[in-house]
N, CA, C and O of each residue as an XYZ file, in Angstrom:
964
protein
N       0.998     -1.243     -0.128
C       0.028      0.175     -0.171
C       0.937      1.464      0.065
O       1.921      1.522      0.802
N       0.458      2.373     -0.630
C       1.343      3.409     -0.808
C       1.237      4.251      0.490
O       0.171      4.415      1.083
N       2.286      4.713      0.840
C       2.410      5.524      1.954
C       1.638      7.036      1.850
O       1.742      7.567      0.744
N       0.996      7.667      2.716
C       0.442      8.625      2.579
C       1.375      9.831      3.256
O       2.015      9.878      4.307
N       1.161     10.774      2.186
C       2.040     12.242      2.357
C       1.196     13.279      2.418
O       0.330     13.426      1.556
N       1.367     14.259      3.608
C       0.499     15.585      3.392
C       1.478     16.547      3.397
O       2.433     16.507      4.173
N       1.281     17.516      2.482
C       2.089     18.691      2.204
C       1.354     20.002      2.488
O       0.420     20.389      1.786
N       1.826     20.676      3.562
C       1.236     21.943      3.738
C       1.483     23.081      2.781
O       2.604     23.278      2.310
N       0.457     23.818      2.497
C       0.888     24.891      1.168
C       1.063     24.168      0.090
O       1.924     24.575     -0.689
N       0.464     23.162     -0.192
C       1.012     22.141     -1.004
C       0.187     22.157     -2.437
O       0.193     21.199     -3.211
N      -0.494     23.342     -2.661
C      -1.177     23.418     -4.088
C      -0.505     24.716     -4.883
O      -0.956     25.078     -5.970
N       0.418     25.264     -4.354
C       1.133     26.470     -5.204
C       2.586     26.309     -4.845
O       3.101     25.634     -3.953
N       3.108     27.071     -5.729
C       4.666     27.253     -5.632
C       5.423     26.107     -5.424
O       5.133     25.062     -6.005
N       6.527     26.202     -4.523
C       7.147     24.907     -3.913
C       6.418     23.930     -3.560
O       6.704     22.810     -3.983
N       5.399     24.102     -2.775
C       4.644     23.167     -2.211
C       3.976     22.402     -3.175
O       3.883     21.201     -2.922
N       3.332     22.946     -4.558
C       2.879     22.145     -5.457
C       3.925     21.405     -6.301
O       3.621     20.298     -6.746
N       5.039     21.887     -6.535
C       6.034     20.960     -6.901
C       6.443     19.719     -5.791
O       6.447     18.548     -6.171
N       6.686     19.982     -4.797
C       6.507     18.704     -3.868
C       5.409     17.877     -3.867
O       5.581     16.662     -3.766
N       4.329     18.336     -3.961
C       3.025     17.364     -3.841
C       3.374     16.603     -5.280
O       3.532     15.384     -5.208
N       3.495     17.188     -6.475
C       3.475     16.510     -7.732
C       4.712     15.397     -7.611
O       4.537     14.241     -7.994
N       5.871     15.811     -7.093
C       7.196     14.852     -7.045
C       6.822     13.599     -6.337
O       7.017     12.432     -6.677
N       6.174     14.149     -5.150
C       5.922     12.900     -4.255
C       4.732     11.933     -4.711
O       4.672     10.772     -4.306
N       3.808     12.476     -5.563
C       2.721     11.478     -6.206
C       3.568     10.759     -7.336
O       3.289      9.579     -7.549
N       4.748     11.451     -8.211
C       5.439     10.796     -9.145
C       6.109      9.561     -8.678
O       6.169      8.508     -9.313
N       6.679      9.827     -7.335
C       7.110      8.652     -6.714
C       6.342      7.677     -5.974
O       6.893      6.896     -5.198
N       5.204      7.685     -6.158
C       4.397      6.484     -5.514
C       3.738      6.971     -4.213
O       3.255      6.123     -3.462
N       3.687      8.156     -3.920
C       3.060      8.241     -2.520
C       1.538      8.733     -2.955
O       1.244      9.460     -3.904
N       0.719      8.164     -2.047
C      -0.749      8.957     -2.064
C      -0.494     10.373     -1.280
O       0.108     10.478     -0.211
N      -0.988     11.273     -1.920
C      -0.656     12.722     -1.521
C      -1.788     13.452     -1.208
O      -2.799     13.232     -1.874
N      -1.818     14.324     -0.274
C      -2.892     15.396      0.143
C      -2.176     16.553      0.202
O      -1.113     16.507      0.822
N      -2.583     17.804     -0.407
C      -2.385     19.152     -0.017
C      -3.239     19.875      0.763
O      -4.460     19.838      0.612
N      -2.641     20.576      1.644
C      -3.647     21.556      2.514
C      -3.178     22.807      1.827
O      -2.068     22.957      1.317
N      -4.238     23.766      1.875
C      -3.990     25.210      1.485
C      -5.004     25.962      2.433
O      -5.903     25.495      3.132
N      -4.565     27.349      2.238
C      -5.266     28.191      3.059
C      -6.402     29.214      2.788
O      -7.301     29.637      3.515
N      -6.117     29.431      1.700
C      -7.339     30.539      1.193
C      -7.615     30.633     -0.239
O      -8.709     31.115     -0.532
N      -6.730     30.215     -1.330
C      -7.192     30.395     -2.696
C      -7.893     29.082     -3.133
O      -7.271     28.087     -3.505
N      -9.365     29.174     -3.048
C     -10.112     28.008     -3.685
C     -10.006     27.549     -5.174
O     -10.145     26.423     -5.652
N      -9.720     28.739     -5.766
C      -9.681     28.548     -7.267
C      -8.408     28.017     -7.680
O      -8.318     27.186     -8.584
N      -7.300     28.529     -6.968
C      -6.036     27.579     -7.329
C      -6.016     26.311     -6.533
O      -5.102     25.631     -7.000
N      -6.557     25.726     -5.622
C      -6.557     24.533     -5.334
C      -7.407     23.854     -6.125
O      -7.071     22.697     -6.375
N      -8.430     24.253     -6.597
C      -9.426     23.392     -7.418
C      -8.733     23.061     -8.643
O      -8.741     21.879     -8.988
N      -8.068     24.015     -9.436
C      -7.485     24.081    -10.374
C      -6.085     22.972    -10.415
O      -5.777     22.325    -11.416
N      -5.398     22.935     -9.191
C      -4.452     22.078     -9.058
C      -4.974     20.636     -8.779
O      -4.306     19.649     -9.090
N      -6.207     20.552     -8.172
C      -6.573     19.149     -8.186
C      -7.003     18.586     -9.220
O      -6.859     17.382     -9.430
N      -7.762     19.628    -10.229
C      -8.176     19.189    -11.529
C      -7.093     18.468    -12.525
O      -7.217     17.525    -13.305
N      -5.803     19.433    -12.121
C      -4.636     18.973    -13.080
C      -3.740     17.766    -12.482
O      -2.932     17.143    -13.171
N      -3.931     17.570    -11.405
C      -2.974     16.541    -10.767
C      -3.626     15.437    -10.366
O      -2.948     14.410    -10.332
N      -4.846     15.359    -10.028
C      -5.724     14.511     -9.322
C      -5.398     14.387     -7.806
O      -5.878     13.457     -7.158
N      -4.576     15.327     -7.228
C      -4.397     15.572     -5.864
C      -5.312     16.059     -5.002
O      -5.525     17.264     -5.140
N      -5.885     15.542     -4.209
C      -6.960     16.015     -3.214
C      -6.387     17.318     -2.469
O      -5.229     17.207     -2.065
N      -6.939     18.349     -2.270
C      -6.676     19.361     -1.427
C      -7.815     19.797     -0.360
O      -9.030     19.717     -0.538
N      -7.145     20.275      0.784
C      -7.978     20.191      2.132
C      -7.639     21.671      2.403
O      -6.492     22.084      2.233
N      -8.665     22.485      2.837
C      -8.561     23.837      3.101
C      -8.512     23.776      4.841
O      -9.313     23.143      5.528
N      -7.383     24.583      5.347
C      -7.504     24.716      6.941
C      -6.213     26.005      7.156
O      -5.444     26.468      6.313
N      -6.317     26.232      8.190
C      -5.367     27.450      8.567
C      -4.353     26.667      9.464
O      -4.675     26.197     10.556
N      -3.118     26.565      8.929
C      -2.009     25.805      9.799
C      -1.694     26.560     11.125
O      -1.021     26.059     12.025
N      -2.174     27.659     11.163
C      -1.804     28.567     12.479
C      -2.613     28.337     13.454
O      -2.268     28.824     14.530
N      -3.729     27.662     13.428
C      -4.959     27.139     14.490
C      -4.783     25.560     14.669
O      -5.016     24.712     13.808
N      -4.383     25.374     15.797
C      -4.194     23.939     16.393
C      -5.471     23.189     15.997
O      -5.413     22.139     15.357
N      -6.613     23.738     16.384
C      -7.787     22.574     16.314
C      -8.277     22.467     14.813
O      -9.034     21.545     14.509
N      -7.872     23.368     13.887
C      -8.250     23.318     12.557
C      -7.094     22.197     11.945
O      -7.439     21.444     11.034
N      -6.062     22.153     12.362
C      -4.873     21.342     12.032
C      -5.309     19.880     12.451
O      -5.370     18.969     11.625
N      -5.593     19.725     13.724
C      -6.010     18.269     13.985
C      -7.225     17.994     13.510
O      -7.455     16.785     13.505
N      -8.208     18.759     13.055
C      -9.332     18.284     12.290
C      -9.044     17.891     10.880
O      -9.649     17.009     10.271
N      -8.025     18.653     10.393
C      -7.626     18.573      9.232
C      -6.901     17.127      8.756
O      -6.959     16.560      7.665
N      -6.170     16.736     10.041
C      -5.330     15.633      9.617
C      -6.141     14.651      9.826
O      -6.014     13.708      9.044
N      -7.192     14.533     10.883
C      -8.284     13.758     11.071
C      -8.925     13.335      9.937
O      -9.070     12.130      9.728
N      -9.417     14.350      9.011
C     -10.173     14.151      7.933
C      -9.246     13.389      6.654
O      -9.775     12.613      5.858
N      -7.933     13.719      6.617
C      -7.138     13.271      5.870
C      -6.903     11.885      5.880
O      -6.849     11.159      4.887
N      -6.742     11.507      7.242
C      -6.376     10.093      7.532
C      -7.529      9.116      7.426
O      -7.396      7.924      7.148
N      -8.747      9.774      7.691
C     -10.119      9.304      7.413
C     -10.270      8.664      5.967
O     -10.716      7.544      5.716
N      -9.760      9.701      4.989
C      -9.972      9.357      3.471
C      -8.781      8.639      2.959
O      -8.979      7.805      2.075
N      -7.528      8.845      3.398
C      -6.398      8.120      2.588
C      -5.639      7.359      3.626
O      -4.880      6.553      3.087
N      -5.592      7.342      4.742
C      -5.212      6.559      5.466
C      -4.086      7.223      6.408
O      -3.838      8.382      6.073
N      -3.320      6.734      7.553
C      -2.192      7.284      8.190
C      -1.255      8.035      7.534
O      -0.678      7.587      6.543
N      -0.989      9.371      8.069
C       0.062     10.177      7.538
C       1.409      9.568      7.893
O       1.697      9.406      9.079
N       2.266      9.216      6.899
C       3.478      8.896      7.182
C       4.632      9.730      6.806
O       5.782      9.511      7.187
N       4.323     10.550      6.158
C       5.082     11.486      5.557
C       4.345     13.071      5.686
O       3.287     13.337      5.116
N       5.187     14.156      6.626
C       4.353     15.133      6.575
C       5.528     16.309      6.217
O       6.642     16.292      6.741
N       5.141     17.214      5.351
C       5.916     18.215      4.731
C       5.463     19.393      5.265
O       4.363     19.725      4.825
N       6.034     20.257      6.206
C       5.660     21.215      6.725
C       6.222     22.585      5.760
O       7.303     23.129      5.985
N       5.480     22.923      4.900
C       5.828     23.691      3.635
C       5.255     25.120      3.873
O       5.980     26.085      3.630
N       4.072     25.287      4.305
C       3.262     26.440      4.331
C       3.891     27.660      5.138
O       4.304     27.596      6.295
N       3.888     28.852      4.265
C       4.700     29.932      4.890
C       4.189     31.403      4.378
O       3.642     31.485      3.278
N       4.339     32.322      5.028
C       3.889     33.761      4.572
C       5.212     34.550      4.949
O       6.177     34.186      5.621
N       4.940     35.779      4.285
C       5.948     36.845      4.674
C       4.978     38.197      5.053
O       3.818     38.293      4.653
N       5.623     39.176      5.855
C       4.957     40.213      6.125
C       5.925     41.237      6.432
O       6.006     41.724      7.559
N       6.799     41.644      5.289
C       8.008     42.231      5.388
C       7.757     43.722      5.932
O       6.770     44.446      5.800
N       9.183     43.971      6.697
C       9.130     45.495      6.964
C      10.228     45.568      8.059
O      10.446     44.613      8.805
N      10.880     46.685      8.125
C      12.168     46.985      8.910
C      11.465     46.892     10.296
O      10.318     47.321     10.424
N      12.189     46.300     11.401
C      11.734     45.983     12.598
C      11.389     47.228     13.333
O      10.496     47.125     14.174
N      11.936     48.362     13.159
C      11.399     49.439     13.952
C      10.198     50.284     13.354
O       9.697     51.299     13.836
N       9.906     49.713     12.355
C       8.391     49.933     11.987
C       7.381     48.673     11.872
O       6.193     48.843     11.600
N       7.917     47.459     12.090
C       7.194     46.298     12.243
C       5.977     46.471     13.179
O       6.164     47.055     14.247
N       4.744     46.010     12.868
C       3.434     45.878     13.758
C       3.784     44.752     14.405
O       4.732     44.030     14.094
N       2.927     44.564     15.432
C       2.490     43.308     16.107
C       1.742     42.455     15.271
O       2.003     41.255     15.361
N       1.017     42.749     14.611
C       0.239     41.892     13.578
C       1.181     41.358     12.518
O       1.052     40.195     12.137
N       2.145     42.168     12.011
C       3.203     41.562     11.109
C       3.888     40.508     11.547
O       4.174     39.493     10.913
N       4.221     40.859     12.984
C       5.181     39.875     13.569
C       4.468     38.501     14.008
O       5.009     37.434     13.718
N       3.398     38.531     14.625
C       2.377     37.622     14.993
C       1.992     36.663     13.585
O       2.222     35.455     13.526
N       1.452     37.350     12.641
C       0.944     36.535     11.574
C       2.240     35.671     11.031
O       2.004     34.512     10.692
N       3.299     36.052     10.950
C       4.461     35.363     10.410
C       5.011     34.253     11.265
O       5.568     33.254     10.809
N       4.789     34.531     12.676
C       5.333     33.508     13.644
C       4.270     32.399     13.873
O       4.580     31.243     14.160
N       3.198     32.766     13.747
C       1.966     31.776     13.711
C       1.798     30.763     12.644
O       1.421     29.603     12.811
N       2.152     31.390     11.423
C       2.041     30.604     10.292
C       3.317     30.023      9.938
O       3.095     28.938      9.400
N       4.425     30.242      9.995
C       5.917     29.642      9.849
C       6.451     28.895     10.841
O       7.223     27.968     10.596
N       6.032     29.285     12.246
C       6.730     28.660     13.139
C       5.814     27.816     14.075
O       6.116     26.636     14.253
N       4.579     28.406     14.760
C       3.550     27.566     15.569
C       3.135     26.699     14.680
O       2.827     25.623     15.193
N       2.984     26.764     13.329
C       2.502     25.671     12.405
C       2.976     24.425     12.667
O       2.228     23.450     12.746
N       4.546     24.355     12.856
C       5.327     23.136     13.254
C       4.487     22.300     14.460
O       4.121     21.128     14.372
N       4.295     23.123     15.505
C       3.611     22.197     16.516
C       2.322     21.789     15.941
O       1.983     20.607     15.893
N       1.565     22.807     15.483
C       0.064     22.402     15.178
C       0.048     21.163     14.288
O      -0.669     20.222     14.626
N       0.707     21.095     13.292
C       0.867     20.197     12.328
C       1.320     18.855     12.687
O       0.643     17.883     12.351
N       2.543     18.705     13.425
C       3.315     17.756     13.729
C       2.622     17.070     14.948
O       2.550     15.841     14.930
N       2.159     17.688     15.896
C       1.733     17.185     17.076
C       0.659     16.153     16.727
O       0.871     15.058     17.248
N      -0.515     16.239     15.921
C      -1.407     15.288     15.832
C      -1.105     13.920     14.953
O      -1.905     13.005     14.758
N       0.367     14.026     14.434
C       0.567     12.768     13.613
C       2.053     12.176     14.272
O       2.606     11.171     13.826
N       2.502     12.860     15.230
C       3.737     12.169     15.654
C       3.465     10.952     16.539
O       4.292     10.043     16.468
N       2.495     10.816     17.305
C       2.132      9.781     18.037
C       1.995      8.445     17.152
O       2.695      7.440     17.276
N       1.078      8.617     16.347
C       1.030      7.369     15.299
C       2.221      7.171     14.655
O       2.522      5.988     14.494
N       3.153      8.179     14.147
C       4.405      7.402     13.445
C       5.086      6.788     14.492
O       5.321      5.584     14.381
N       5.473      7.427     15.554
C       6.153      6.669     16.764
C       5.678      5.089     16.897
O       6.423      4.113     16.972
N       4.434      5.105     16.905
C       3.531      3.858     17.324
C       3.711      2.620     16.153
O       3.765      1.421     16.423
N       3.790      3.219     14.783
C       3.848      2.327     13.709
C       5.495      2.107     13.459
O       5.891      1.139     12.810
N       6.308      2.980     13.966
C       7.830      2.871     13.693
C       8.302      3.238     12.516
O       9.335      2.767     12.042
N       7.431      4.295     11.830
C       8.156      4.787     10.778
C       7.375      6.240     10.524
O       6.159      6.409     10.610
N       8.254      7.126     10.232
C       7.731      8.584      9.736
C       8.607      9.462      9.200
O       9.770      9.172      9.480
N       8.491     10.349      8.587
C       9.165     11.423      7.986
C       8.566     12.685      8.140
O       7.404     12.901      7.794
N       9.318     13.541      8.651
C       8.979     14.972      8.891
C       9.822     15.860      8.429
O      10.959     15.948      8.891
N       9.350     16.679      7.404
C      10.236     17.585      6.678
C       9.895     18.956      6.598
O       8.776     19.347      6.265
N      10.938     19.767      6.929
C      10.377     21.236      7.125
C      11.114     21.795      6.147
O      12.299     21.534      5.937
N      10.261     22.775      5.369
C      10.922     23.685      4.568
C      11.335     25.000      5.253
O      10.373     25.690      5.591
N      12.441     25.454      5.508
C      12.887     26.474      6.142
C      13.332     27.232      5.255
O      12.593     27.160      4.273
N      14.505     28.206      5.036
C      14.729     29.219      4.185
C      16.345     29.520      4.522
O      16.869     29.450      5.633
N      16.854     29.802      3.517
C      18.417     30.658      3.628
C      18.414     31.707      4.633
O      19.347     31.970      5.392
N      16.990     32.433      4.554
C      17.132     33.591      5.590
C      16.877     33.106      7.023
O      16.859     33.934      7.933
N      16.707     31.978      7.233
C      16.724     31.376      8.754
C      18.162     31.157      8.950
O      18.457     31.102     10.144
N      19.322     30.990      7.992
C      20.510     30.529      8.342
C      21.319     31.866      8.292
O      22.319     31.910      9.009
N      21.043     32.847      7.614
C      22.038     34.246      7.471
C      21.232     35.519      7.968
O      21.830     36.546      8.289
N      19.879     35.413      8.017
C      19.235     36.496      8.225
C      18.788     37.380      7.100
O      19.418     37.203      6.058
N      17.876     38.263      7.069
C      17.669     39.226      6.090
C      17.090     40.493      6.425
O      15.971     40.537      6.936
N      17.798     41.596      6.168
C      17.052     42.890      6.722
C      15.627     43.013      5.958
O      15.466     42.668      4.787
N      14.654     43.534      6.759
C      13.384     43.706      6.233
C      12.591     42.565      6.551
O      11.384     42.542      6.310
N      13.337     41.411      7.195
C      12.428     40.084      7.480
C      12.940     39.700      9.087
O      13.440     38.614      9.378
N      12.770     40.521      9.800
C      13.164     39.868     11.038
C      12.175     38.819     11.465
O      12.534     37.701     11.835
N      11.085     39.155     11.412
C       9.936     38.264     11.744
C      10.056     36.703     11.010
O       9.974     35.664     11.664
N      10.259     36.752      9.578
C      10.512     35.791      8.785
C      11.980     34.856      9.094
O      12.149     33.640      9.007
N      12.820     35.811      9.435
C      14.506     35.036      9.824
C      14.280     34.383     11.008
O      14.782     33.276     11.204
N      13.328     35.130     12.128
C      13.188     34.410     13.303
C      12.683     33.142     13.312
O      13.210     32.191     13.888
N      11.487     33.107     12.569
C      10.661     31.876     12.303
C      11.394     30.697     11.644
O      11.310     29.499     11.914
N      12.113     31.308     10.739
C      12.635     30.119      9.750
C      14.154     29.603     10.604
O      14.598     28.478     10.378
N      14.771     30.424     11.454
C      15.674     29.853     12.314
C      15.221     28.934     13.497
O      15.905     28.039     13.994
N      13.894     29.318     13.885
C      13.324     28.385     14.946
C      12.976     27.060     14.180
O      13.172     25.999     14.773
N      12.509     27.049     12.994
C      12.303     25.653     12.188
C      13.455     24.891     12.418
O      13.227     23.711     12.682
N      14.747     25.269     12.389
C      16.120     24.677     12.404
C      16.109     23.998     13.684
O      16.319     22.785     13.695
N      15.868     24.682     14.865
C      16.121     24.254     16.260
C      14.980     23.120     16.593
O      15.237     22.186     17.352
N      13.749     23.271     15.988
C      12.410     22.309     16.061
C      13.161     21.116     15.644
O      13.329     20.184     16.430
N      13.794     21.095     13.992
C      14.238     19.753     13.715
C      15.331     19.183     14.335
O      15.467     17.962     14.264
N      16.169     19.890     14.958
C      17.276     19.250     15.679
C      16.854     18.521     17.148
O      17.268     17.435     17.556
N      16.162     19.192     17.640
C      15.574     18.638     18.913
C      14.579     17.534     18.689
O      14.584     16.505     19.365
N      13.646     17.800     17.630
C      12.442     16.628     17.439
C      13.051     15.415     17.059
O      12.588     14.360     17.491
N      14.365     15.427     16.048
C      14.901     14.262     15.714
C      15.617     13.684     16.667
O      15.727     12.459     16.607
N      16.209     14.342     17.662
C      16.886     13.468     18.819
C      15.631     12.608     19.611
O      15.855     11.463     20.002
N      14.417     13.191     19.798
C      13.498     12.458     20.586
C      13.031     11.185     19.577
O      12.777     10.103     20.107
N      12.946     11.306     18.421
C      12.297     10.400     17.828
C      13.242      9.342     16.689
O      12.785      8.569     15.847
N      14.521      9.602     16.985
C      15.661      8.712     16.021
C      15.320      7.264     16.447
O      15.182      6.480     15.508
N      15.143      6.715     17.831
C      14.952      5.388     17.872
C      13.753      4.935     17.671
O      13.592      3.736     17.898
N      12.750      5.619     17.266
C      11.553      5.276     16.881
C      11.025      5.064     15.341
O       9.879      4.730     15.038
N      12.109      5.331     14.429
C      11.903      5.202     13.031
C      11.407      6.451     12.588
O      10.864      6.421     11.483
N      11.454      7.510     13.153
C      10.771      8.636     12.546
C      12.009      9.916     12.249
O      12.662     10.339     13.202
N      12.178     10.326     11.174
C      13.126     11.007     10.964
C      12.747     12.516     10.730
O      11.733     12.824     10.104
N      13.717     13.551     11.329
C      13.233     14.941     10.985
C      14.104     15.667     10.501
O      15.248     15.658     10.955
N      13.732     16.452      9.469
C      14.882     17.069      8.430
C      14.145     18.395      7.999
O      12.935     18.608      7.918
N      15.306     19.296      7.723
C      14.899     20.658      7.018
C      15.559     20.767      5.514
O      16.561     20.208      5.067
N      14.734     21.593      4.956
C      15.666     22.083      3.563
C      15.320     23.351      3.654
O      14.182     23.776      3.852
N      16.584     24.148      3.468
C      16.666     25.581      3.383
C      16.881     26.052      1.774
O      18.017     26.075      1.301
N      15.983     26.336      1.164
C      15.994     26.856     -0.085
C      16.536     28.375     -0.099
O      16.308     29.265      0.720
N      17.398     28.413     -1.382
C      17.543     30.182     -1.361
C      16.730     30.642     -2.320
O      15.535     30.366     -2.217
N      17.143     31.354     -3.336
C      16.175     32.165     -4.112
C      15.365     31.313     -5.045
O      16.159     30.812     -5.842
N      14.332     30.986     -5.261
C      13.554     29.912     -6.089
C      12.680     30.629     -6.986
O      11.978     31.563     -6.599
N      12.708     30.231     -8.125
C      11.831     30.915     -8.947
C      10.428     30.592     -8.928
O      10.009     29.956     -9.895
N       9.581     30.921     -7.972
C       8.385     30.903     -7.660
C       7.850     32.159     -8.180
O       8.578     33.072     -8.569
N       6.357     32.205     -8.185
C       5.588     33.583     -8.657
C       6.085     34.884     -7.881
O       6.350     35.929     -8.475
N       6.177     34.742     -6.635
C       6.544     35.800     -5.676
C       8.039     36.423     -5.857
O       8.294     37.625     -5.781
N       9.038     35.320     -6.125
C      10.314     35.937     -6.682
C      10.251     36.391     -8.281
O      10.959     37.340     -8.618
N       9.648     35.914     -8.997
C       9.585     36.251    -10.438
C       8.718     37.599    -10.481
O       8.844     38.371    -11.431
N       7.968     37.820     -9.584
C       7.397     39.277     -9.504
C       8.330     40.545     -9.188
O       8.091     41.726     -9.440
N       9.406     40.008     -8.598
C      10.519     41.191     -8.420
C      10.840     41.797     -9.821
O      10.927     41.109    -10.838
N      11.002     43.105     -9.780
C      11.436     43.840    -11.023
C      12.686     43.271    -11.563
O      13.527     42.868    -10.759
N      12.934     43.180    -12.989
C      13.982     42.470    -13.335
C      15.205     43.129    -13.235
O      16.258     42.497    -13.311
N      15.174     44.377    -13.068
C      16.321     45.273    -12.809
C      16.771     44.924    -11.473
O      17.983     44.834    -11.275
N      15.889     44.702    -10.465
C      16.247     44.374     -9.173
C      16.844     42.983     -9.072
O      17.961     42.887     -8.564
N      16.195     41.853     -9.517
C      16.807     40.705     -9.887
C      18.028     40.748    -10.282
O      18.860     40.128     -9.620
N      18.363     41.352    -11.240
C      19.757     41.294    -12.053
C      20.679     41.889    -11.113
O      21.741     41.309    -10.888
N      20.342     43.208    -10.416
C      21.291     43.850     -9.754
C      21.621     43.385     -8.276
O      22.772     43.416     -7.839
N      20.675     43.009     -7.633
C      20.584     42.715     -6.246
C      20.548     41.119     -5.912
O      21.159     40.615     -4.970
N      19.815     40.480     -6.742
C      19.594     39.024     -6.366
C      20.396     38.071     -6.796
O      21.029     37.349     -6.025
N      20.453     37.959     -8.366
C      21.485     37.159     -9.018
C      22.921     37.236     -8.606
O      23.654     36.248     -8.650
N      23.354     38.515     -8.171
C      24.964     38.475     -7.878
C      25.037     37.570     -6.449
O      26.014     36.861     -6.207
N      23.872     37.683     -5.528
C      24.506     36.778     -4.571
C      24.662     35.151     -4.624
O      25.036     34.420     -3.707
N      24.258     34.775     -5.992
C      24.118     33.582     -6.005
C      25.351     33.106     -7.107
O      25.349     33.404     -8.302
N      26.247     32.413     -6.512
C      27.362     31.885     -7.531
C      26.820     31.001     -8.613
O      27.418     30.899     -9.684
N      25.684     30.347     -8.361
C      25.267     29.528     -9.633
C      24.890     30.375    -10.921
O      24.914     29.943    -12.073
N      24.506     31.769    -10.491
C      24.058     32.678    -11.584
C      22.699     32.398    -11.960
O      22.382     32.676    -13.117
N      21.854     31.906    -11.206
C      20.428     31.821    -11.477
C      19.544     31.342    -10.280
O      20.038     30.890     -9.248
N      18.291     31.466    -10.479
C      17.430     31.066     -9.446
C      17.272     29.508     -9.483
O      17.482     28.806    -10.473
N      16.929     29.143     -8.431
C      16.719     27.477     -8.229
C      15.206     27.419     -8.687
O      14.406     28.354     -8.656
N      14.971     26.053     -9.141
C      13.602     25.666     -9.473
C      12.780     25.105     -8.424
O      13.319     24.481     -7.510
N      11.320     25.293     -8.474
C      10.912     24.353     -7.517
C      11.122     23.056     -7.239
O      11.356     22.538     -6.147
N      11.002     22.469     -8.517
C      11.545     20.807     -8.595
C      12.786     20.540     -7.855
O      13.015     19.494     -7.248
N      13.584     21.564     -7.944
C      15.112     21.114     -7.281
C      14.586     20.904     -5.613
O      14.853     19.862     -5.014
N      13.993     21.766     -5.118
C      13.691     21.331     -3.729
C      12.674     20.277     -3.680
O      12.671     19.574     -2.670
N      11.781     20.040     -4.629
C      10.922     18.741     -4.332
C      11.844     17.607     -4.380
O      11.567     16.713     -3.580
N      13.111     17.375     -5.289
C      13.797     16.246     -5.436
C      14.503     15.977     -4.079
O      14.843     14.827     -3.799
N      14.703     16.891     -3.328
C      15.089     16.900     -2.101
C      14.138     16.366     -0.949
O      14.471     15.551     -0.089
N      13.103     16.866     -1.061
C      11.988     16.218     -0.406
C      11.945     14.610     -0.505
O      12.061     13.817      0.430
N      11.764     14.347     -1.770
C      11.441     12.919     -2.022
C      12.557     12.044     -1.647
O      12.340     10.855     -1.412
N      13.837     12.588     -1.567
C      14.994     11.820     -0.906
C      14.827     11.728      0.501
O      15.071     10.683      1.105
N      14.415     12.789      1.070
C      14.384     12.692      2.513
C      13.003     11.833      3.055
O      12.976     11.305      4.166
N      11.981     11.787      2.189
C      10.871     10.872      2.377
C      11.067      9.416      2.172
O      10.263      8.533      2.472
N      12.361      9.257      1.566
C      12.505      7.590      1.140
C      12.974      6.774      2.464
O      13.336      7.223      3.551
N      12.867      5.598      2.078
C      13.398      4.405      2.739
C      15.108      4.641      2.933
O      15.759      4.339      3.932
N      15.533      5.165      1.882
C      17.167      5.385      1.652
C      17.652      6.239      2.585
O      18.844      6.226      2.891
N      16.635      7.202      3.220
C      17.183      8.311      4.208
C      16.843      7.865      5.563
O      16.699      8.836      6.307
N      16.663      6.717      6.154
C      16.490      6.448      7.227
C      17.509      6.746      8.348
O      17.225      6.689      9.544
N      18.826      7.095      7.811
C      19.855      7.359      8.838
C      20.072      9.052      8.693
O      20.930      9.623      9.367
N      19.387      9.621      7.946
C      19.416     11.070      7.835
C      18.342     11.632      8.657
O      17.155     11.481      8.366
N      18.815     12.374      9.834
C      17.833     12.981     10.626
C      18.442     14.029     11.406
O      19.668     13.994     11.504
N      17.747     15.044     12.032
C      18.325     16.304     12.386
C      18.992     16.980     11.500
O      19.774     17.806     11.970
N      18.933     16.890     10.286
C      20.036     17.447      9.171
C      19.408     18.641      8.507
O      18.187     18.794      8.532
N      20.261     19.535      7.880
C      19.563     20.790      7.083
C      20.262     20.407      5.830
O      21.475     20.204      5.870
N      19.621     20.295      4.760
C      19.781     20.164      3.243
C      19.636     21.678      2.911
O      18.578     22.278      3.098
N      20.840     22.305      2.369
C      20.565     23.652      1.859
C      20.931     23.403      0.261
O      21.788     22.735     -0.317
N      19.933     24.209     -0.134
C      19.727     24.040     -1.639
C      19.734     25.605     -2.095
O      18.708     26.273     -1.962
N      20.789     26.100     -2.573
C      20.700     27.613     -2.675
C      21.791     28.082     -3.877
O      22.034     29.276     -4.058
N      22.322     27.184     -4.551
C      23.378     27.757     -5.628
C      24.429     28.165     -5.117
O      25.031     29.100     -5.644
N      24.926     27.517     -3.892
C      26.065     27.938     -3.331
C      26.343     29.387     -2.688
O      27.482     29.843     -2.588
N      25.288     30.006     -2.299
C      25.207     31.102     -1.171
C      25.929     30.871      0.063
O      25.756     29.816      0.673
N      26.633     31.663      0.439
C      27.287     31.790      1.795
C      26.330     31.986      2.648
O      25.510     32.903      2.606
N      26.429     30.880      3.681
C      25.559     30.878      4.989
C      26.631     30.576      6.390
O      27.618     29.853      6.259
N      26.401     31.005      7.254
C      27.251     30.553      8.431
C      27.126     29.405      8.853
O      27.805     29.019      9.804
């Protein structure tokens, strides 16, 4: 029987590439999303991957969503915590709402999504938890103190949870993408992209969502059973501390 994989934020951008790659690798995939019903319906129509709507920042909504996915598809054995948002601004002008929204969606969501599945994974002796963090959680980014703090917190979550579950057959790993050719990045004016972003990337190009997805497929596999507590950096050789 195919293992069930759940990808949060799985109907757009990097999440959509991850969902499709996992399906192609033989997993039974579910994708959650937050608000864009039209995009989710289009994604399901094109891929056949079912989509489920809930707010990853809401613990009760996550627990209910996980229960629904498991009732319809089976126990979740691979969880990809991919959902994330930005609310950029320099810290001395940042509002509490900007801070809280990003922490809630990008960091609190790790507890909200992982807590409902971790006991089942431990009891079955198998699980893969994969967190999509960011290069900005490794090196920081001006104008993104909230986002950088949340993404750095993701890495601490991975290292600690991996230690707790290594003996139970449950691995916990992170991927830190660099600049990836998503709609958000491609919306940056071309002159800014060429003058400020591309010069930071020794590879001389943006990454592709599919390159992140291939990393997820590896970490989800049986072959990655001894890889846990790790951070896979996929950024075209950008320097991080």
